[in-house]
C-alpha positions, 0 to 999 in steps of 0.5 A: 466463488469457492465454498471456502471463500463463502464461509470466510466471508459469511464469518466476517459478515457475522462477526462484524454484524454481531459486534455492531449489535451487541458489542465487540467484547460481548460477541463470542466465537460460538455466536459468530459461527452459529450466525454464519451457519458453520461449526466452531471448528470451521471458524478456527480453520479460517481465523486465529482470533475474533479480531482476525475475523473483523479486520481485513486480511492484512497478512495476505495483502502485505504479501501481494504488496511485497511481491509487487514491489519485488517484481517492479521494473527498475525503469519506473519511478520508485515513488510511482511504484509505491503509489501503485502498491498503495492501490493494492491495499485500497483494492482490498477494501474496495472489493467489498464496500458494504463490509468495509463501511461496517468494519469502519463503523465498528473500529471507530467504536472499539479503540483496540480494533482501531489500534490493531488497524493502525499497527497493520497499516504501519507494516505497509509503510515499512515495506515501502521504505524498504523498497525505496532503500533497496532501489538506492542501496549503493549510493543512498546516504542519510539524506535519501533515507529521510526522503524515503521515510517522508515519501512512504509516509506521504503515500500512506497518508494519501491512501488513508485520507482517501479511504476514510473519506470514502468510508465516511460517505458510505462507500459511494463514488470511485475511490480508485479515482480519488486515490489517483488524484491524491497520489498525483498531488503527492508525486508532483510535490515530492517526485523530483526530491525523492528521486534525487533529480534536483541533486544531479544538476541543481540548475539543469533545464527540464528539457535536457536529453540523455542518450545511452547507447546499448545493444538490443540484447542488453537486459533492462536492469543493465540499461537502468544501471547505465542510465543511473550511472550517467545521470549521477555524474557531475556536470561534464560535457562528455556525458551530455 
């Protein structure tokens, strides 16, 4: 671990520890820097405010989530893609359980910090909605925008439910496995509705087979477009 990351983690630990002991409002930046063994100016090289030293680095995490969504394969289920993106957010907490548990205890005591955290989480939900809207940019009507809002909210709710339970337990157990189980429930309930599969052939059998003829050199994005184009045609024997 680099010295810069060491200093950042020490400052976060000091900020959370002092705030739990003396209260968030009573804790100063100078006290945090002193407890971490660094100068005041070092604190401001890492954080803009005292709040930033306590809450997770949501700006950096949102950047990773956005990059993941932008590079996701067009052949994957959109719902599964945003579910995997939620896992990136979970990893931010799971990489340091001790700090995550203490932070959770502090945010429960300080309403302002809790509100900051809720606002930060809402940014991930907006990113998920934007990704789903982009996947269906050409043919997505109002009904699909509703589905995207519901799906994104459901994935975020599953993430938050699992995360809070894990934090309340003291950070014990495999939180990633818990999220996978929760996401499985969400995808089983919402997957066909969100992906629009029930709207393609309302009475279609689950074992229908689709065949798309293409060349070896055809790029994946083009194959995905052809599959979507065939799947969304009305019932026509020629397309089966």
